[in-house]
C-alpha positions in Angstrom: -24.2 9.2 10.4 -24.4 12.0 7.7 -26.1 15.5 9.2 -28.6 16.6 5.6 -28.7 20.6 6.4 -31.2 22.4 6.1 -31.1 26.5 5.2 -29.7 28.1 8.6 -28.9 24.5 10.2 -25.2 23.7 11.6 -23.5 21.1 13.0 -20.5 20.8 14.8 -17.1 19.3 12.8 -14.6 16.8 14.7 -11.8 16.4 12.0 -9.2 19.9 11.2 -8.7 18.1 7.7 -11.7 18.1 5.9 -13.0 17.9 1.7 -15.7 19.5 0.9 -17.4 17.9 -2.6 -19.7 19.4 -4.8 -21.7 18.6 -7.6 -24.2 20.8 -9.8 -25.7 19.8 -13.4 -23.4 22.2 -15.0 -19.7 23.5 -14.6 -19.4 26.0 -12.3 -16.6 28.3 -10.7 -16.1 27.1 -7.5 -14.3 29.6 -4.4 -13.3 29.9 -1.1 -13.5 33.3 1.3 -11.8 33.3 4.4 -13.3 35.8 7.2 -12.8 37.7 10.5 -15.4 37.1 13.2 -17.6 39.1 11.9 -17.3 37.7 8.2 -15.3 40.3 7.1 -12.6 39.5 4.0 -9.8 41.7 4.4 -8.4 41.7 0.9 -7.8 39.3 -2.8 -5.2 37.4 -0.7 -8.0 35.9 1.8 -9.6 35.0 -1.4 -9.0 31.0 -2.8 -10.3 31.2 -6.3 -9.5 29.5 -10.0 -6.7 32.4 -10.6 -4.9 31.8 -7.6 -6.3 28.3 -6.5 -3.9 28.1 -2.7 -4.3 30.1 0.3 -3.0 28.7 4.2 -5.1 26.0 5.1 -7.3 26.1 1.8 -7.3 24.9 -2.0 -9.3 25.0 -4.2 -10.0 23.7 -8.2 -8.2 25.2 -10.8 -11.0 25.0 -13.8 -14.6 25.2 -13.7 -16.6 21.8 -13.6 -19.4 19.9 -12.6 -18.0 18.4 -10.1 -15.6 20.0 -7.4 -13.5 19.3 -4.6 -12.2 21.5 -1.8 -9.2 20.6 0.8 -9.3 22.5 4.1 -7.1 22.1 7.1 -8.7 24.2 9.7 -5.4 23.4 11.8 -3.6 25.8 9.4 -5.5 29.0 9.6 -4.2 31.9 11.0 -5.4 33.0 14.6 -7.3 35.8 12.5 -9.5 33.5 10.5 -13.0 32.5 11.8 -14.8 31.8 8.8 -14.7 30.2 5.7 -17.1 30.5 3.3 -17.6 28.2 -0.1 -18.8 30.2 -3.3 -20.3 29.0 -6.1 -20.7 31.2 -9.4 -21.8 30.1 -13.0 -18.9 31.3 -15.3 -19.5 34.6 -17.2 -21.6 34.5 -20.5 -17.4 35.4 -22.0 -16.4 32.2 -20.9 -18.0 29.8 -22.9 -21.9 28.6 -23.6 -24.2 27.8 -20.7 -27.2 28.5 -17.9 -26.8 32.4 -16.6 -28.7 31.4 -14.1 -28.6 28.9 -10.9 -32.7 28.5 -11.6 -32.0 27.1 -14.7 -29.9 24.2 -13.8 -30.2 21.1 -11.6 -29.8 22.4 -7.2 -26.1 22.0 -6.4 -25.2 19.5 -4.0 -22.6 20.0 -1.3 -20.9 17.5 1.0 -18.6 18.0 4.0 -16.6 15.0 4.3 -13.9 13.5 6.3 -10.5 12.6 4.3 -11.5 8.9 3.9 -14.7 10.1 2.0 -17.0 9.5 4.9 -19.7 12.9 4.8 -19.8 14.9 7.9 -22.8 16.6 6.2 -24.6 17.9 3.5 -26.9 20.5 1.9 -28.8 21.1 -1.3 -29.3 24.7 -2.4 -32.2 24.7 -3.2 -34.7 27.7 -3.9 -32.4 29.3 -6.4 -33.9 31.7 -9.3 -31.9 34.4 -10.9 -29.1 34.5 -9.1 -25.7 34.0 -10.8 -23.6 33.0 -7.5 -24.5 31.7 -4.2 -22.4 31.3 -0.3 -23.6 27.1 -0.2 -21.9 27.0 3.3 -19.4 28.2 5.6 -17.1 26.6 8.3 -17.0 28.7 11.3 -15.3 29.0 14.8 -17.2 29.3 17.6 -15.2 29.0 21.5 -12.3 27.5 20.2 -14.5 24.5 17.8 -15.3 24.8 14.3 -18.6 24.8 13.2 -20.6 24.4 9.4 -23.6 25.8 8.3 -26.1 25.5 5.4 -26.4 29.2 3.9 -27.1 28.9 0.9 -27.4 33.0 -0.1 -28.0 33.5 -3.7 -26.3 36.8 -5.5 -27.8 37.9 -8.6 -24.9 40.3 -9.5 -22.5 37.6 -9.6 -19.5 37.7 -7.6 -18.7 41.2 -7.7 -22.5 41.8 -5.8 -21.3 38.5 -3.6 -17.7 39.8 -2.8 -19.0 43.4 -2.1 -21.4 42.0 0.6 -18.9 40.6 2.1 -16.8 43.5 2.6 -14.1 43.0 0.2 -13.0 46.4 -1.3 -11.1 45.3 -4.7 -14.9 43.1 -5.4 -15.2 44.5 -8.9 -11.5 43.8 -9.5 -10.9 40.5 -8.1 -14.4 39.1 -9.6 -13.3 40.9 -13.3 -10.0 38.5 -12.5 -11.8 35.3 -11.5 -13.8 35.7 -14.5 -10.7 36.8 -16.9 -9.1 33.6 -15.4 -11.7 31.3 -16.7 -12.1 32.7 -19.7 -8.6 32.6 -21.1 -7.7 28.9 -20.1 -6.5 29.0 -16.5 -9.3 26.6 -15.7 -11.2 24.4 -18.4 -15.1 23.9 -18.4 -15.6 20.4 -17.6 -19.0 19.5 -18.7 -21.0 16.9 -16.5 -20.4 13.5 -16.5 -23.2 12.0 -18.9 -26.5 10.1 -17.7 -26.5 6.3 -16.9 -29.0 4.4 -18.5 -31.9 3.9 -16.5 -31.1 0.2 -16.2 -27.6 0.6 -15.4 -27.8 0.9 -11.5 -25.0 -1.1 -9.8 -25.8 -0.7 -6.1 -23.7 -2.8 -3.7 -22.5 -2.3 -0.3 -19.4 0.3 -0.4 -16.3 -1.9 0.0 -14.2 -0.3 3.2 -12.2 2.8 2.4 -8.3 1.6 1.3 -6.2 5.1 1.2 -2.7 5.3 0.2 0.8 5.5 1.9 1.1 8.9 3.3 3.9 11.3 2.9 7.3 10.5 4.3 11.0 12.4 4.2 13.9 11.1 2.4 15.5 8.9 4.9 19.8 9.3 5.7 22.3 7.7 3.2 22.2 4.6 5.2 18.7 3.6 5.9 16.3 3.0 3.0 14.2 5.8 1.8 10.5 6.2 3.1 7.8 4.7 0.6 6.9 7.7 -2.2 4.2 10.0 -0.9 0.3 9.1 -2.1 -0.9 11.8 -0.2 1.2 15.6 1.0 2.1 16.7 4.3 1.2 13.5 6.3 3.5 11.7 8.0 5.3 8.7 7.0 3.6 5.3 7.4 0.9 2.8 5.5 -1.7 4.2 3.5 -5.6 4.1 5.1 -4.1 6.1 8.5 -5.8 9.1 7.5 -7.5 8.9 4.2 -7.1 10.0 0.9 -6.6 13.9 -0.2 -8.8 15.3 -2.5 -7.3 15.1 -6.5 -8.3 19.0 -7.2 -10.6 19.5 -10.0 -11.6 16.2 -10.8 -14.6 15.2 -12.3 -16.8 12.8 -10.0 -19.0 9.8 -11.3 -21.8 12.4 -10.2 -25.0 12.1 -12.6 -26.6 15.2 -11.9 -29.7 16.5 -14.1 -28.5 18.0 -17.1 -28.6 21.9 -17.4 -31.8 23.3 -19.4 -33.2 26.7 -20.0 -36.4 25.6 -19.4 -39.0 23.2 -18.1 -39.0 22.1 -14.2 -36.5 21.4 -12.3 -36.4 18.4 -9.7 -35.1 19.8 -6.4 -35.4 16.2 -4.6 -32.9 15.7 -2.7 -29.9 13.9 -4.6 -28.9 11.7 -1.9 -32.3 9.8 -2.8 -31.6 9.0 -6.4 -29.8 6.8 -7.7 -27.7 9.1 -9.6 -26.3 11.0 -6.2 -22.8 11.5 -5.6 -21.4 9.5 -5.5 -22.5 6.3 -7.6 -21.8 2.7 -6.2 -19.0 1.2 -7.0 -19.1 -2.4 -9.8 -20.9 -5.1 -8.5 -19.0 -8.0 -8.1 -20.8 -11.4 -8.9 -21.6 -13.8 -6.0 -18.8 -16.0 -4.5 -19.1 -19.7 -4.2 -19.4 -21.0 -0.4 -16.6 -21.3 1.0 -14.4 -19.4 -1.9 -12.9 -15.7 -1.5 -15.4 -13.2 -3.7 -14.1 -12.7 -7.1 -12.3 -9.4 -7.9 -13.3 -6.4 -9.5 -11.6 -3.4 -10.8 -13.2 -0.4 -9.3 -14.5 -2.2 -6.1 -13.2 0.7 -3.6 -14.9 3.7 -2.5 -14.6 7.0 -4.4 -16.3 9.4 -6.4 -14.9 8.9 -10.1 -13.7 5.4 -11.3 -10.1 6.9 -11.1 -10.0 7.8 -7.2 -11.7 4.0 -7.1 -9.2 2.3 -8.9 -6.4 4.3 -7.0 -7.8 3.4 -3.3 -8.0 0.1 -4.8 -4.2 0.3 -5.9 -3.2 1.4 -2.0 -5.9 -0.8 -0.4 -3.5 -3.5 -2.4 -0.4 -1.9 -1.0 -1.6 -2.2 2.4 -3.3 -5.9 1.9 0.7 -6.8 0.9 2.1 -5.2 3.7 0.2 -6.1 6.5 0.2 -10.1 5.0 3.9 -9.7 4.4 4.1 -8.4 8.4 2.0 -11.1 9.5 3.9 -13.9 8.2 7.4 -12.3 9.4 5.7 -11.8 12.6 4.5 -15.6 12.7 8.6 -16.7 11.6 10.3 -14.5 13.8 8.2 -16.2 16.7 8.8 -20.0 15.6 12.5 -19.1 15.8 12.3 -17.7 18.4 10.3 -20.6 20.6 12.3 -22.8 19.2 15.0 -21.5 20.4 13.9 -20.8 23.6 12.7 -24.7 24.2 16.5 -25.7 23.0 17.5 -23.7 25.6 15.2 -25.1 28.0 15.9 -28.9 27.0 19.7 -28.8 26.7 20.1 -26.6 29.8 20.2 -29.8 31.9 23.6 -31.5 30.8 22.2 -34.8 31.4 20.1 -34.0 27.8 22.9 -33.3 25.8 24.2 -36.8 25.6 22.3 -39.9 24.5 19.2 -40.0 22.4 17.1 -37.3 24.9 18.9 -34.5 23.8 18.2 -35.4 19.7 14.3 -35.9 20.2 14.6 -32.6 21.6 16.0 -30.6 19.4 13.6 -32.6 16.9 10.5 -32.1 18.4 11.2 -28.4 18.5 12.5 -28.3 15.1 9.2 -29.9 14.2 6.9 -27.5 16.5 9.1 -24.6 14.2 8.0 -26.0 10.9 4.7 -26.5 11.8 4.2 -22.7 12.4 6.3 -21.7 9.9 4.4 -23.6 7.2 0.7 -22.3 8.4 2.4 -19.1 8.5 3.1 -19.5 5.0 -0.6 -21.4 4.1 -2.0 -18.3 4.9 0.7 -15.7 2.6 -0.1 -17.8 -0.1 -3.7 -17.5 0.3 -3.8 -14.0 0.7 -1.1 -13.9 -1.8 -3.4 -15.9 -4.5 -6.3 -13.3 -3.7 -4.0 -10.3 -4.1 -2.8 -11.9 -7.3 -6.1 -12.1 -8.9 -7.3 -8.8 -8.1 -3.8 -7.6 -9.8 -4.7 -9.5 -13.0 -8.1 -7.2 -13.2 -7.4 -4.0 -12.0 -4.0 -3.5 -14.1 -5.6 -3.9 -17.1 -8.6 -1.1 -15.8 -6.1 1.1 -15.0 -5.9 5.0 -17.3 -3.1 6.0 -19.2 -1.6 8.3 -15.3 -1.6 4.5 -13.6 -0.9 2.4 -16.1 2.4 0.7 -17.2 3.8 1.7 -20.2 3.1 -1.6 -22.1 -0.8 -1.1 -21.2 -3.0 -1.0 -23.9 -5.0 1.8 -23.1 -1.6 3.3 -24.3 -2.3 2.9 -27.3 -5.6 4.7 -27.6 -4.2 7.6 -25.7 -5.6 11.3 -25.9 -4.2 14.6 -25.0 -6.5 14.9 -21.7 -8.6 17.9 -20.6 -8.0 17.2 -16.9 -5.1 16.5 -14.4 -4.8 13.4 -13.0 -4.9 12.3 -9.3 -1.6 10.1 -9.6 1.1 9.1 -11.6 2.7 5.9 -11.8 6.5 5.9 -11.1 7.2 2.1 -11.4 6.0 -0.7 -9.2 7.1 -2.0 -5.2 7.3 -6.0 -4.6 8.2 -7.7 -1.2 10.7 -11.0 -1.4 7.3 -13.0 -0.4 5.4 -12.1 -3.2 8.0 -11.6 -5.5 4.9 -12.2 -8.7 2.5 -9.6 -7.1 4.1 -5.9 -8.3 1.7 -3.0 -6.7 1.9 0.4 -8.5 3.6 2.7 -7.0 1.7 5.9 -7.2 2.4 9.3 -6.6 -0.3 12.5 -6.0 -0.4 15.1 -8.0 0.7 17.9 -8.2 4.2 17.4 -7.2 5.2 18.1 -3.6 8.7 17.6 -4.1 11.4 17.1 -6.4 12.7 13.5 -8.1 16.2 12.4 -7.8 17.0 9.7 -10.4 20.5 7.8 -8.9 22.9 7.4 -11.5 25.1 5.3 -8.7 25.9 2.0 -8.1 23.2 0.3 -5.5 23.2 -2.6 -3.8 21.1 -4.5 -5.9 22.2 -7.3 -7.8 21.2 -5.4 -11.4 23.1 -2.6 -10.0 26.1 -4.6 -8.8 26.7 -5.8 -12.5 26.2 -2.9 -14.6 29.1 -0.5 -14.7 29.2 2.8 -14.4 28.8 4.8 -17.8 25.8 1.9 -18.5 24.2 2.6 -14.8 24.4 6.5 -15.7 22.3 6.5 -19.3 19.8 3.9 -17.4 19.5 6.6 -15.3 18.9 9.1 -18.1 16.7 6.9 -19.4 14.5 6.5 -16.4 14.3 10.4 -16.2 12.6 10.2 -19.9 10.0 8.0 -19.6 9.2 10.1 -16.2 9.0 13.3 -17.8 6.9 11.7 -20.9 4.3 10.4 -18.6 4.0 13.5 -16.7 3.5 15.3 -20.2 1.5 12.9 -21.0 -0.9 13.4 -18.3 -1.4 16.8 -18.3 -3.1 19.0 -20.6 -2.2 21.4 -23.4 -0.4 24.1 -22.3 0.0 23.0 -18.9 3.6 21.2 -18.6 6.6 21.9 -19.8 10.0 20.4 -19.7 13.3 22.1 -19.3 16.7 20.3 -19.7 20.2 21.0 -18.4 23.2 18.8 -19.9 26.5 20.6 -19.7 28.5 18.2 -21.4 25.7 16.8 -23.6 25.9 13.1 -22.4 22.9 12.3 -22.0 21.8 13.5 -25.8 21.3 9.7 -26.9 19.0 9.2 -24.7 17.1 12.7 -24.3 16.4 12.0 -28.1 12.6 10.5 -27.7 12.2 14.2 -25.9 14.4 16.5 -28.5 13.2 15.0 -31.9 9.2 15.3 -30.6 9.7 18.8 -29.7 8.3 18.4 -26.3 10.8 20.4 -24.6 10.5 24.2 -24.0 14.3 24.9 -25.5 16.7 22.7 -27.3 19.0 20.9 -24.1 21.3 23.8 -22.2 25.2 22.8 -22.4 27.9 24.4 -20.7 28.1 27.0 -18.8 26.4 30.1 -19.8 23.3 27.7 -20.7 23.1 26.1 -16.9 23.5 30.0 -15.7 21.0 30.6 -18.3 18.5 28.0 -17.5 18.4 28.6 -14.0 18.2 32.2 -14.0 15.3 32.3 -15.6 13.0 29.4 -13.5 14.6 31.4 -10.0 13.2 34.4 -11.7 9.9 32.8 -12.1 9.9 31.4 -8.6 10.6 34.9 -7.3 7.5 36.4 -9.2 5.3 34.0 -8.5 5.9 34.1 -5.0 5.8 38.1 -4.9 2.8 38.0 -6.4 1.3 35.2 -3.9 2.8 37.2 -1.0 1.3 40.4 -2.4 -2.6 39.3 -2.3 -1.4 40.2 -6.8 -1.5 37.0 -8.5 -3.2 38.5 -11.5 -0.5 41.5 -11.5 2.3 38.7 -13.2 3.9 40.2 -16.4 1.7 39.7 -19.7 2.0 36.8 -21.5 2.9 34.8 -18.6 3.4 31.1 -18.6 1.1 29.7 -15.7 1.8 26.0 -16.7 3.5 23.3 -14.1 7.5 23.2 -14.8 10.0 20.4 -14.8 14.0 20.8 -14.9 15.4 17.8 -15.5 19.4 18.3 -14.7 21.9 15.5 -15.9 25.3 14.5 -15.2 25.7 16.9 -11.8 27.9 17.9 -10.6 29.5 18.7 -13.8 29.4 22.1 -14.9 28.0 23.6 -12.0 29.4 26.3 -9.5 28.2 27.1 -6.0 26.2 29.9 -7.5 24.2 27.1 -10.0 24.4 24.4 -6.7 22.6 27.4 -4.7 19.9 27.9 -7.4 19.1 23.9 -7.5 18.4 24.0 -3.9 16.6 27.2 -3.8 14.6 25.3 -6.7 14.0 22.5 -5.0 13.0 23.8 -1.6 10.7 27.2 -3.2 9.8 25.8 -6.5 7.1 23.0 -6.0 4.7 25.4 -4.3 4.7 27.6 -7.0 4.8 24.7 -9.8 8.7 24.5 -10.5 9.8 21.3 -9.9 13.2 19.6 -9.7 14.5 16.0 -11.5 18.0 15.8 -10.8 20.0 12.3 -12.9 23.2 12.6 -10.5 25.3 9.8 -8.1 24.9 11.4 -4.7 29.0 10.2 -3.7 30.5 12.1 -6.8 28.4 15.1 -5.4 30.3 14.8 -2.1 32.7 17.3 -3.1 30.6 19.3 -2.2 30.3 18.5 1.1 27.2 19.1 3.7 26.0 22.3 1.3 24.2 19.7 -1.0 22.7 17.5 2.2 19.6 19.6 2.2 19.0 19.0 -1.6 19.0 15.3 -1.6 16.6 14.9 1.7 14.2 16.9 0.0 13.8 15.0 -3.1 12.5 11.4 -2.9 15.4 8.7 -5.2 14.0 6.7 -7.5 16.8 4.2 -8.9 17.0 3.1 -12.9 17.2 -0.7 -12.0 15.4 -2.3 -9.4 16.2 -1.6 -5.6 14.7 -2.3 -2.1 15.8 0.9 -0.9 11.9 2.5 -0.1 11.4 1.5 3.5 8.3 1.5 5.0 8.7 2.5 8.6 5.5 1.6 9.9 6.0 -2.0 9.3 9.6 -2.0 8.8 9.3 -3.3 5.0 12.3 -2.6 2.7 10.0 -2.6 -0.8 12.0 -3.6 -3.6 11.4 -0.7 -6.5 11.5 -1.0 -10.2 11.1 1.6 -12.3 8.6 2.0 -15.4 10.2 0.3 -18.4 9.0 0.6 -22.1 9.4 -2.3 -24.0 12.0 -3.5 -26.2 11.0 -1.9 -29.4 7.9 -0.3 -28.4 6.9 2.6 -30.0 4.6 4.0 -27.3 6.8 6.7 -25.8 7.4 8.4 -29.5 3.6 8.2 -30.3 2.7 9.5 -27.3 5.2 11.9 -27.3 4.4 13.1 -30.6 0.6 13.8 -29.7 1.7 16.1 -27.1 3.9 17.8 -29.2 1.1 18.3 -31.6 -1.4 19.7 -29.0 0.9 22.1 -27.7 1.4 23.3 -31.1 -2.7 23.9 -31.7 -2.6 25.5 -28.2 -0.1 28.0 -28.9 -2.1 28.7 -32.2 
């Protein structure tokens, strides 16, 4: 049951991994400060804010928005941290038009939830007038246990006064840096979503949360690879074990009251209004008696349609995994029982001759077939429901989740926010060859990708020669890179290519011709050394800045966008120094926004010996043809992965990349 707190009230926390959801009537800046047992902040490195959104156990959004989600892992906090304060501030006047005091906007609503979206405690911050910054609530450690307290302490002097009150010596400097980050576009201002018409209430019973598979490592060479991660930092397994982690900075589907500079403000509790977050999922039409309910797109829990569809997709993944596991278990049981019955019946030598033995065998096989038929009937029933659900979900998916043949790409526009996840292909099982489940990977990327250009054990891979396989692998890398570029806002994602011998020039043409690459593909030993040297230097600079608690001390004009390096034809043209730099980028790059995509045949790289084993283990292996190399360690399935293919003759890839290039040119003006 949710605890609805009032100012000063506290509530125990039974979970260590939490999500803090914020809904306001206008874009606000969200930050979080770590404090000692006296609540004092020891330095700027103890504050997570849009300019430095990640601290140990803590991550905040990069943009000002009307809805926020903050991630907190209390177990990851150091022993010196005894308090986590959630801070809200109105953007400085220089950051764009908008209210300058909380008294002119709807009362902010803050909720502490588990990773499955279940609310633990909530607090509506009322009574604010001239304040432009507020300590919304705090999580604090008391006698080894964590609690949440509603604070609601406002400051008319803004973030500078707030941080000074919490004992930070560099309060003014940090507040100015946060304001500069927001004003310069390191964080985009996202308006509150429009209110629904008064007749638009879609209340219904909320569906049970359906969430995705957790993070797993790449398996050794012989066993299948684990199913790719949907959520970071978790043991591998089926969805629904620990619930979803936040999509940082995504605007939810809440409908707070519109911001206004005058007039009365409605301070009634948002949970008691139809516009309170989260709004109910779409209503499913009533089903006839004895018939299953008609599937509805977005019929899952979540604060936005994107999150609902994401949870629904991974709920379908979980349903398919479970029904297939039940069918396989029933078949195994039927075969085991038949073998046991035959063994018992034929253990008597007298039954081995004559009609008694034949009758026993026929009876055992009949019981086996009856059990298998019953299991298949249940499987077919579940598959029919999943197929019906897929038919309504697939057309409703946003571009980041949709196939390249989805009509949604024809209305594509460069987004203003990073989505929750990215589609890397489809997953299927032999028992359901007609059903394809979208394979979604959470953003930002937490590990690199390896597009395997070697032979695979599948039929498609066995009948494809090595030259064609290499070409298909580069084409797959291009489609993945194109989607990553398409789902990021302009100027927030850059792609570099290393193609030492120029063997991938034809497949790389969509990227080079549209001008979306940061620079032409690097060739030769000199080009390889130049690109790797610049990216490793970038990782070093950002790491030093973050570890020194001075993220604003990066060189002027430093590009803060995410970086992707596509490496083709590895290991040709790479010396030992280049190999070590690649390993460094694979290990250290993702934490500072530098990601690696290798296009390589592992067998050809065997000459480097064990030096490359850590590199392959740190990457998620994908194939350019269908292959059942992804393992589900929870139920033991080997999932068949199918890469995302652009329909033959389609111009969708060129059209999307052309828009990305145009948006980038406008952004750089």
